[in-house]
Structure formats: C-alpha cells, structure tokens
C-alpha positions in Angstrom: 23.0 23.8 -5.4 21.1 23.2 -2.2 18.4 25.0 -0.4 20.9 26.3 2.1 22.9 28.4 -0.5 22.5 32.1 -0.6 21.6 31.9 -4.3 18.8 29.5 -3.8 15.2 30.8 -4.1 14.5 29.1 -0.7 17.1 31.3 0.9 15.3 34.3 -0.4 12.0 33.0 0.8 12.8 31.2 4.0 10.4 28.5 5.3 7.8 29.7 7.8 8.4 29.1 11.5 6.3 29.1 14.5 2.5 29.1 14.2 2.5 29.2 10.4 4.9 26.2 10.1 2.7 24.3 12.6 -0.3 24.7 10.4 1.6 23.9 7.3 2.6 20.6 8.9 -0.9 19.9 10.0 -2.0 20.4 6.4 0.7 18.1 4.9 0.0 15.4 7.5 -3.7 15.6 7.0 -3.3 14.9 3.4 -1.1 11.9 4.0 -3.5 10.5 6.6 -6.4 10.9 4.2 -4.6 9.1 1.4 -3.1 6.3 3.6 -6.3 5.8 5.5 -8.2 5.2 2.3 -6.2 2.0 1.7 -7.6 0.3 4.8 -10.9 2.1 5.4 -12.5 0.4 2.4 -11.7 -3.1 3.7 -14.3 -2.8 6.4 -17.0 -1.8 4.0 -16.4 -4.5 1.4 -19.3 -6.8 2.4 -21.7 -3.8 2.3 -20.3 -2.6 -1.0 -20.7 -6.1 -2.4 -24.3 -6.3 -1.5 -25.2 -2.8 -2.6 -23.6 -2.9 -6.0 -23.7 -6.6 -6.8 -20.0 -7.5 -6.9 -19.0 -11.1 -7.0 -16.4 -12.1 -4.4 -13.7 -12.3 -7.1 -14.6 -9.0 -8.6 -14.8 -7.4 -5.2 -11.1 -7.3 -5.0 -11.1 -4.7 -7.7 -12.4 -2.2 -5.2 -9.0 -2.5 -3.5 -6.9 -3.1 -6.6 -8.3 -0.2 -8.7 -6.9 2.2 -6.0 -3.6 0.5 -5.2 -2.7 -0.2 -8.8 -3.0 3.4 -9.9 -1.7 4.7 -6.6 1.4 2.4 -6.7 2.0 2.6 -10.4 2.0 6.4 -10.6 3.7 7.3 -7.2 7.1 8.0 -8.8 5.5 10.0 -11.6 3.6 12.0 -9.1 6.7 13.0 -7.3 8.3 14.0 -10.6 5.3 16.2 -11.4 6.0 18.2 -8.3 9.6 18.7 -9.0 9.0 20.1 -12.5 5.7 22.0 -12.1 5.9 23.2 -8.5 5.1 21.1 -5.5 2.4 23.3 -3.9 0.5 23.5 -7.3 0.7 19.8 -7.9 -0.2 19.0 -4.3 -3.4 21.1 -4.5 -4.3 19.4 -7.8 -3.7 16.0 -6.4 -5.8 16.6 -3.3 -8.6 18.2 -5.5 -8.6 15.2 -7.8 -8.8 12.9 -4.7 -11.8 14.9 -3.4 -13.6 14.7 -6.7 -13.0 11.0 -7.0 -14.2 10.4 -3.4 -17.4 12.3 -4.1 -18.0 10.2 -7.3 -17.3 7.0 -5.3 -19.9 7.9 -2.7 -22.5 8.6 -5.3 -21.8 5.4 -7.4 -24.8 3.4 -8.3 -23.2 0.8 -10.4 -20.1 -1.3 -9.9 -18.2 0.2 -12.8 -18.8 3.7 -11.5 -17.2 2.8 -8.1 -14.2 1.2 -9.8 -13.6 4.2 -12.0 -13.8 6.5 -9.0 -11.4 4.3 -7.1 -8.9 4.4 -10.0 -9.3 8.3 -10.1 -8.7 8.3 -6.3 -5.4 6.3 -6.8 -4.3 8.9 -9.4 -5.0 11.8 -7.0 -3.3 10.0 -4.1 -0.2 9.3 -6.3 0.1 13.0 -7.1 -0.6 14.3 -3.6 1.2 11.9 -1.4 4.8 12.1 -2.7 4.4 15.8 -3.1 3.2 16.2 0.4 6.4 14.6 1.7 8.6 16.7 -0.6 6.9 19.9 0.7 8.4 19.2 4.1 11.8 19.9 2.5 10.7 23.2 1.3 8.6 24.3 4.3 11.0 23.4 7.1 14.7 24.3 7.6 17.3 21.6 7.6 18.2 20.2 10.9 16.0 19.5 14.0 13.0 21.4 12.7 12.9 19.3 9.5 13.7 16.1 11.4 10.8 16.7 13.8 8.4 17.4 10.8 9.5 14.1 9.1 9.0 12.3 12.4 5.4 13.5 12.7 4.7 12.7 9.1 6.1 9.1 9.5 3.9 8.7 12.7 0.8 9.8 10.8 1.6 7.4 8.0 2.2 4.6 10.5 -1.1 5.2 12.3 -3.2 5.6 9.1 -4.1 1.9 8.8 -5.4 1.6 12.4 -7.4 4.8 12.2 -8.8 3.6 8.9 -10.0 0.4 10.4 -11.8 2.2 13.3 -13.1 5.0 11.1 -14.4 2.6 8.6 -16.3 0.6 11.2 -17.8 3.8 12.7 -18.9 5.2 9.4 -20.4 2.0 7.9 -22.2 1.1 11.1 -23.6 4.4 12.2 -24.1 6.0 8.7 -23.5 4.1 5.5 -20.7 2.6 3.4 -20.9 5.7 1.1 -19.6 7.8 3.9 -16.1 6.2 3.8 -15.8 8.3 0.6 -17.9 11.3 1.5 -15.8 12.0 4.6 -12.9 12.9 2.3 -14.7 15.8 0.7 -14.8 18.4 3.5 -11.4 17.4 4.7 -9.9 17.7 1.2 -11.5 21.1 0.6 -10.0 22.4 3.9 -6.6 21.1 3.0 -6.7 22.9 -0.4 -7.8 26.2 1.2 -5.1 26.0 4.0 -2.4 25.1 1.4 -3.0 28.3 -0.5 -2.5 30.3 2.6 0.2 28.5 4.7 2.4 26.6 2.2 4.7 28.4 -0.3 5.4 27.3 -3.8 8.7 25.4 -4.4 11.2 26.1 -7.1 10.6 24.4 -10.4 13.3 22.2 -11.9 13.8 21.3 -15.6 13.1 17.8 -16.7 10.7 15.7 -18.6 7.9 13.3 -17.6 8.3 9.6 -18.3 4.7 9.3 -19.2 5.2 6.3 -21.5 7.0 4.4 -18.8 4.3 5.1 -16.3 1.5 4.2 -18.7 3.0 0.9 -19.9 3.8 -0.1 -16.2 0.4 0.7 -14.9 -1.7 -0.6 -17.7 0.5 -3.7 -17.9 -0.1 -4.5 -14.2 -3.9 -3.9 -14.6 -3.9 -6.4 -17.5 -2.0 -8.9 -15.4 -4.3 -8.5 -12.4 -7.4 -8.7 -14.7 -6.0 -11.9 -16.3 -5.8 -13.6 -12.9 -9.2 -12.5 -11.7 -10.8 -13.5 -15.1 -9.2 -16.9 -14.8 -10.7 -17.4 -11.4 -14.2 -16.9 -12.9 -14.0 -18.2 -16.5 -10.9 -20.5 -16.4 -7.5 -20.4 -17.9 -8.6 -21.2 -21.4 -10.9 -18.3 -21.6 -10.1 -16.0 -24.6 -10.2 -12.8 -22.6 -8.0 -14.4 -20.0 -5.3 -15.2 -22.5 -5.6 -11.8 -24.2 -5.1 -10.1 -20.8 -2.0 -12.1 -20.1 -0.5 -11.5 -23.5 -1.2 -7.8 -23.3 0.4 -7.8 -19.8 3.6 -9.4 -21.2 3.9 -7.0 -24.1 3.3 -3.9 -22.0 5.6 -4.9 -19.2 8.4 -5.9 -21.5 7.8 -2.5 -23.3 8.1 -0.8 -19.9 11.6 -2.4 -19.3 12.8 -1.5 -22.7 11.5 2.2 -22.2 13.2 2.5 -18.9 16.5 1.1 -20.1 16.6 3.8 -22.8 15.2 6.8 -20.9 17.4 9.6 -19.9 15.2 10.2 -16.8 13.4 6.9 -16.2 10.5 6.8 -13.7 12.1 3.5 -12.4 15.9 3.5 -12.6 16.5 -0.2 -13.5 20.1 -0.1 -12.3 18.7 0.1 -8.7 18.1 -3.7 -9.1 21.7 -4.6 -9.8 22.5 -4.7 -6.1 21.5 -8.1 -4.8 20.4 -6.7 -1.4 18.3 -4.1 -2.9 16.8 -6.4 -5.4 16.2 -9.0 -2.7 14.5 -6.4 -0.5 12.1 -5.4 -3.4 11.3 -9.1 -3.9 10.6 -9.5 -0.3 8.3 -6.5 -0.2 6.5 -7.8 -3.3 5.8 -11.2 -1.6 5.0 -9.8 1.9 2.6 -7.2 0.5 0.8 -9.9 -1.4 0.4 -11.9 1.8 -0.7 -8.8 3.8 -3.3 -7.5 1.4 -4.8 -11.0 1.1 -5.0 -11.4 4.9 -6.9 -8.2 5.4 -9.2 -8.8 2.4 -10.3 -12.4 3.2 -10.4 -12.0 7.0 -12.7 -9.0 6.6 -15.1 -11.1 4.5 -14.8 -14.0 7.0 -15.4 -12.2 10.2 -18.4 -10.3 8.8 -20.1 -12.9 6.6 -19.4 -16.0 8.7 -18.8 -14.8 12.3 -21.4 -12.1 11.9 -19.3 -9.2 13.1 -20.6 -5.7 12.7 -18.4 -3.2 10.8 -17.3 -1.5 14.0 -16.5 -4.8 15.7 -14.5 -5.8 12.6 -12.4 -2.7 12.9 -11.7 -3.4 16.5 -10.9 -6.9 15.7 -8.0 -5.9 13.5 -6.6 -3.3 16.0 -4.3 -5.8 17.7 -2.5 -6.4 14.4 -1.6 -2.7 14.2 -0.5 -2.7 17.9 1.8 -5.7 17.4 3.2 -4.3 14.2 4.2 -1.1 16.0 5.7 -3.2 18.9 7.7 -5.3 16.4 8.9 -2.2 14.6 10.1 -0.5 17.8 11.8 -3.7 19.0 13.6 -4.0 15.7 14.7 -0.4 15.6 16.5 -0.8 19.0 18.3 -4.0 18.2 19.2 -3.3 14.5 22.6 -1.7 15.3 23.6 -4.8 17.3 22.3 -7.7 15.3 21.9 -6.2 11.8 18.7 -6.4 9.6 19.0 -10.0 8.3 18.0 -11.8 11.5 14.8 -9.7 11.6 14.1 -10.1 7.9 14.3 -13.9 8.1 12.5 -14.3 11.4 9.8 -11.8 10.5 9.0 -13.6 7.2 8.9 -17.0 8.9 6.5 -15.6 11.6 4.3 -14.1 8.9 4.2 -17.4 7.1 3.5 -19.3 10.3 0.6 -17.0 11.2 -0.9 -17.4 7.7 -0.4 -21.2 7.8 -2.3 -21.2 11.1 -5.1 -19.3 9.5 -5.6 -22.1 6.9 -7.3 -24.0 9.7 -10.3 -21.6 9.8 -13.7 -23.1 9.0 -17.4 -22.3 9.7 -16.9 -23.3 13.3 -14.0 -21.0 14.0 -14.2 -18.2 16.6 -12.3 -14.9 16.8 -10.5 -15.5 20.1 -10.0 -19.3 19.7 -9.1 -19.4 16.0 -8.2 -16.0 14.5 -6.6 -13.8 17.2 -3.5 -16.0 17.8 -2.5 -16.3 14.1 -3.1 -12.6 13.3 -0.9 -11.5 16.3 1.9 -13.9 15.0 1.5 -12.4 11.5 1.5 -8.9 12.8 4.7 -9.4 14.9 6.4 -10.9 11.8 5.4 -7.9 9.7 6.5 -5.5 12.4 10.0 -7.1 12.3 10.2 -6.6 8.6 9.4 -3.0 7.8 12.3 -1.1 9.3 14.7 -3.7 8.1 13.3 -3.6 4.6 13.5 0.2 4.4 17.0 0.3 5.6 18.2 -2.4 3.2 16.5 -0.7 0.3 18.6 2.5 0.8 21.8 0.9 2.2 24.8 1.6 0.1 23.3 4.2 -2.2 24.4 7.7 -2.6 22.3 10.3 -0.7 20.9 11.7 -4.0 19.7 8.1 -4.8 18.0 7.3 -1.5 14.7 8.8 -2.5 14.5 6.7 -5.6 15.4 3.6 -3.7 12.8 4.1 -1.0 10.2 5.2 -3.6 10.6 1.9 -5.6 10.2 0.0 -2.3 6.9 1.8 -1.6 5.7 1.3 -5.2 6.6 -2.4 -4.9 4.5 -2.7 -1.9 1.3 -1.3 -3.6 1.8 -3.2 -6.9 2.8 -6.4 -5.0 -0.3 -6.1 -2.9 -2.6 -5.8 -5.9 -0.9 -8.6 -7.9 -0.8 -10.9 -4.9 -4.4 -10.2 -4.1 -5.5 -11.1 -7.6 -3.6 -14.4 -7.4 -5.2 -15.2 -4.1 -8.6 -14.3 -5.5 -7.9 -16.8 -8.3 -7.1 -19.5 -5.7 -10.2 -18.6 -3.7 -12.4 -18.8 -6.8 -11.1 -22.3 -7.8 -11.5 -23.7 -4.2 -15.0 -22.1 -3.9 -16.2 -23.6 -7.1 -15.0 -27.0 -6.0 -16.7 -26.7 -2.7 -19.9 -25.4 -4.3 -20.1 -28.6 -6.4 -20.2 -30.6 -3.1 -22.6 -28.2 -1.3 -25.2 -27.7 -4.1 -26.6 -31.3 -4.0 -26.8 -31.1 -0.2 -28.6 -27.7 -0.4 -31.1 -29.0 -3.0 -31.8 -32.1 -0.9 -32.7 -30.0 2.2 -33.9 -26.6 1.0 -37.6 -25.6 0.7 -39.1 -24.5 -2.6 -38.6 -20.7 -1.9 -34.9 -21.2 -1.1 -34.4 -23.2 -4.3 -36.1 -20.5 -6.4 -34.0 -17.9 -4.8 -30.8 -19.9 -5.6 -31.8 -20.4 -9.2 -32.5 -16.6 -9.5 -29.2 -15.4 -7.9 -26.8 -18.4 -8.1 -25.8 -17.7 -4.4 -26.1 -20.4 -1.8 -27.7 -19.3 1.4 -26.3 -20.1 4.9 -25.1 -22.6 6.1 -24.1 -24.0 2.6 -22.9 -20.6 1.3 -20.7 -20.2 4.5 -19.1 -23.5 3.8 -18.2 -22.4 0.3 -16.8 -19.1 1.6 -14.8 -20.7 4.4 -13.2 -23.3 2.0 -12.2 -20.6 -0.4 -10.7 -18.4 2.3 -8.8 -21.3 3.8 -7.2 -22.2 0.5 -6.3 -18.6 -0.2 -4.4 -18.5 3.1 -2.3 -21.4 1.9 -1.2 -19.3 -1.1 -0.6 -16.3 1.2 1.6 -18.4 3.5 3.6 -19.5 0.4 4.2 -15.9 -0.5 5.5 -15.1 3.0 7.7 -18.3 2.9 9.1 -17.0 -0.5 10.1 -13.8 1.3 11.8 -15.8 4.0 13.8 -17.7 1.4 14.8 -14.6 -0.2 16.0 -13.1 3.1 17.9 -16.3 3.9 19.6 -16.9 0.5 19.8 -13.5 -1.2 20.3 -10.8 1.5 24.0 -10.3 2.5 24.7 -7.8 5.3 28.1 -6.3 4.7 30.4 -5.1 7.5 30.0 -1.5 6.1 26.1 -1.9 6.6 26.7 -2.8 10.2 29.2 0.0 10.7 26.6 2.5 9.5 23.9 1.2 11.7 26.3 1.4 14.7 27.2 5.0 14.0 30.5 4.5 12.1 28.8 6.3 9.2 25.4 7.6 8.3 22.9 5.3 6.7 22.1 7.0 3.5 18.4 7.8 3.3 17.7 6.2 6.7 17.1 9.4 8.5 13.7 11.0 8.8 13.5 11.7 5.1 12.7 8.1 4.5 9.5 6.8 5.8 9.7 3.7 7.9 6.2 2.3 7.9 5.0 0.8 11.0 1.7 -0.5 9.7 2.4 -1.9 6.4 0.7 0.9 4.6 2.7 3.6 3.0 2.2 6.4 0.6 5.6 7.9 0.0 7.6 8.0 -3.2 11.0 8.5 -4.5 10.8 12.2 -3.9 10.7 11.7 -0.1 14.2 13.0 0.3 14.4 15.3 -2.8 17.0 18.0 -2.3 14.9 21.2 -2.5 17.6 23.0 -4.4 18.2 20.4 -7.1 15.0 18.5 -7.3 17.1 15.3 -7.2 16.5 12.4 -4.7 18.4 13.0 -1.5 18.4 12.1 2.1 16.5 14.9 3.7 18.4 17.9 2.4 21.8 16.4 1.9 23.0 17.0 5.4 24.4 13.5 5.6 27.1 11.8 3.7 26.7 8.2 2.5 29.2 5.7 1.2 30.2 5.7 -2.4 
C-alpha cells in the first residue's frame, strides 16, 4: 500500500497545499538547519569553551564527539521511532529534547555538565532530523511538489555548515560562547508550536524498536573513542585505557551478533555484502575522520596561534564551503558521462594532498600564505566526493532499500568523524608531549619567576613555548588525517567497480534508485538524514521518495 491509494489514510487527509504547505516546509527545514548547524557552530567556540570550563586539548574533542556519537549512533533508531509512534509526535519530542539540552548546555558550569548536555542534544537531533525528512513524504504530494520540497531541504542541509561557521563567530565574538546553545531555545519553541498547527500526524506502522542494537552500537563506539582519548593522556598501558578497549570490543561484537539475528535490525548487515556499497561506507568513514580533524585542529590553530577572533575564524573557513559546493556541482554535471569512480579517486587524492600540505604548518605560518591553499585543495576534493558517495551507496538497491542504504552512509559519516577525531587527538597528544619535553627546559631557562610559578600551578606553557607545542601536535595530527584520506583513495581505486548498469542509470537508461530528491546529497560534508529519508508513507518502509521510480533488481 502506498500513500496514493484510495484506502490510505493519507488519501483521506491530503497534504496541505499553498500557504499552509509553505509554512510546513519552513518548519521542517528550520529544524534541519538547527540540527546540522549545531555540528559546526561549536567548532568556532572551542577555544573559549576550553578556557571557561577547563578542558584539556585532548578532552576538548568530547565537546564534538559527545554530540556526533549519539547523533550518528541513534539516527536510524530515530527514524524508526517516527514510523511506529507517528512522525509529527516524535518530531516534536525530538525538537523539545534538543531545546532542553541546548538550554542546559548554555547554563553549564562544569565540563561534565556540558558533555552531558551535548549528548542529550545528539539524542534529540537523532530523533528530530530523520523524522523531519520523513515528514516531507506525508506533507507534500508525490511528484514536482514533493521534489521541490526535497530540493529545499537538501539545500538547507548543504548550507548548514557555512551558516554555522558564521553564526558561531558572530555569537561568540559579540555575545558569549553560551549563546551558541541559547540561540536554539526560541527557535526550537517556535518550531514545536508551528508543528502543532501546520503539520499533520502520519500513519503509524507496526514494528519493534531495535533498542539493544542501538545501545550496544552507541555505547561501544563511546568506549572505543574514550579508549583512544584516554591513551593520548595516560598511555596505552593505563588500566582504564585497556578496559575501555575491551568493553568496546565486547559491545561492538555483540552489536554484530544482535543485528544478524534481529528480524528488524537497525543496521541491515546484508547491506555490506555489495563491494561497492561496503567500499563507499569505508570511504565515508575515512573521509569523515579526516574532515572532522581538519576543522577541529585548524580552529585551535587559527585562534590560539594566529590570534584570529571567532568571527574572523568563521570567515576563514567559508572558502572551504564554497569550494565544496563548486566541486559537488561540477561532479553532478559530469557524473553521467564519466561515472562516479574518477571523482571518488581524484577527490580522495586531493583531500589527502591538502592535508599533507597542512602538515607544514608551524608557529610562523600565515592564513593566506600557509593555510588558504591547502584548505581549498581539501575542500575541492571533498566536493568531488559527496555526490558520488551518495549515489554509489544507493546504486543497485531496490527502491524500498534506498533509505536504509543512504541512512547507513550518513551514520557512518558521524561515527567515522568521532572515531577519527579521537585517533587524531591521540596522535596530537603524543606529539605534544614529546615537543613539551623539548620546550620546558627552554622555558625554564628564559622565564621569570612569576611565569615559572604560573606554569607549576597550571602545567600549561605560555607563549611562545606553548604555541610551539600546539603547532607540533597539530602538524602531526594532519599527517594522520592525510593517511585517512589516502586510505579512502585506495578503497576507491581498488574496491569500487562501476558496472555498465550503473552508468546506464546515470545516463537515463534507468532511474538510479534512491538518487532522486528523497536522498540527501550533502554539499558541505555535514548531514543529518537517516534511513527514513525515503520511507514510503503508506508502508513505513525505506523507499525512494514515495516509490514513483523503479530500480533494478
């Protein structure tokens, strides 16, 4: 049964049109913007959060990871909640939870309070974001109307990272870092109120929640990330480090066993049997690790070493978003002629080259002379990737499976970013400690008694010695990030195989399943969709935007 059948509840209650549907789209897209924006807006505030709440540089990465781990780990479950309990109801709950967590984050006085709030934000985002996309299928009729709505939604998602960089700079510089969280409160309240009036409830569908699968996957990834970050501070022989890694192995193995036996798994493991799809997920895992690391460490570098203000930092990253959009547009036009593999290989190589170039940064680096060139090369490489990765993730699957395939890709991006960042932080911590061993004697030989007393009290080297330590750690972290991108290039070269049928679909011989507007094609490297992106509103099963297209068997 589909939403177009006369017996469907959606036929009895047709989607709104005109002014009402326009407001509904505004509400849905506002939620997506708020959730996606929150991934990047925090980066600009990291140095101020570190100072205010006493984070070490290694533990500062948890401000990012606490959100992305829960967000990515629960995305597919969030979409399933909407199918079973009703999408409008779940959407409002997710937004309300996100608003509450934002308020708590802004009020945080201790580091653990902020991390708890960020985790709660991730849960709210994982519930609201996939449900928001699914609501489009129940609010807009199949055909041009729904396609336009999906197009607006994708554009908002694509622009979220750039808006986040600018908004974060403005809020931190003109107000305070706490306002990057407080700003979500009035916006979220308005979204909830407008949802009650302008968005109708969807049909509920029978099913069960794979709570055990979601729990083991999320907690297992948290343990793995904690193990790496703990190792960067206490060493690999530390008891808690070893316990964290052991717990991660047990939980993640349990997750695989649970998913293999579940009738309705949150992550269908058979999706990984296709070499192209498995290779695409591996590439996204590696590229997200490189991308998250680049933003995290460059933010620290430009503010703590180059002395950029938060607003200037946001402006400094804007060229990356522009080049990513250019690369994505260029790829979209040439894909039918050349196929996705050349863009996947070239894009990963360019990303690796840009990161390798960034390894040359030191305390004497400048933005224009040392950073702008490599970040543009990196951005172009990432822009060539995203359209190709999305299409390869859904290529060759049935229309009802396209939502799950694209949802796993988006989940892989968030989890890969968190895991990769924790590994890069471990590399950073080791390199920083080694450099500190060289810089401390120099500091003690030149510092005055007041500076020495301050160092013994805080353990932090002041400039210029502290800047040398930070720069050495950042440079070494970029080496690891470049290796992640190089791994993605090797996967593209050796694993991905574009079949004649794939090229035929791209050239119009047959529709690409899931590649229409129901599958988000991120243009900024930041997504927030899930496997319910293309759920058929009548069946609650993953589809390709209502089932109007046929895919190959």
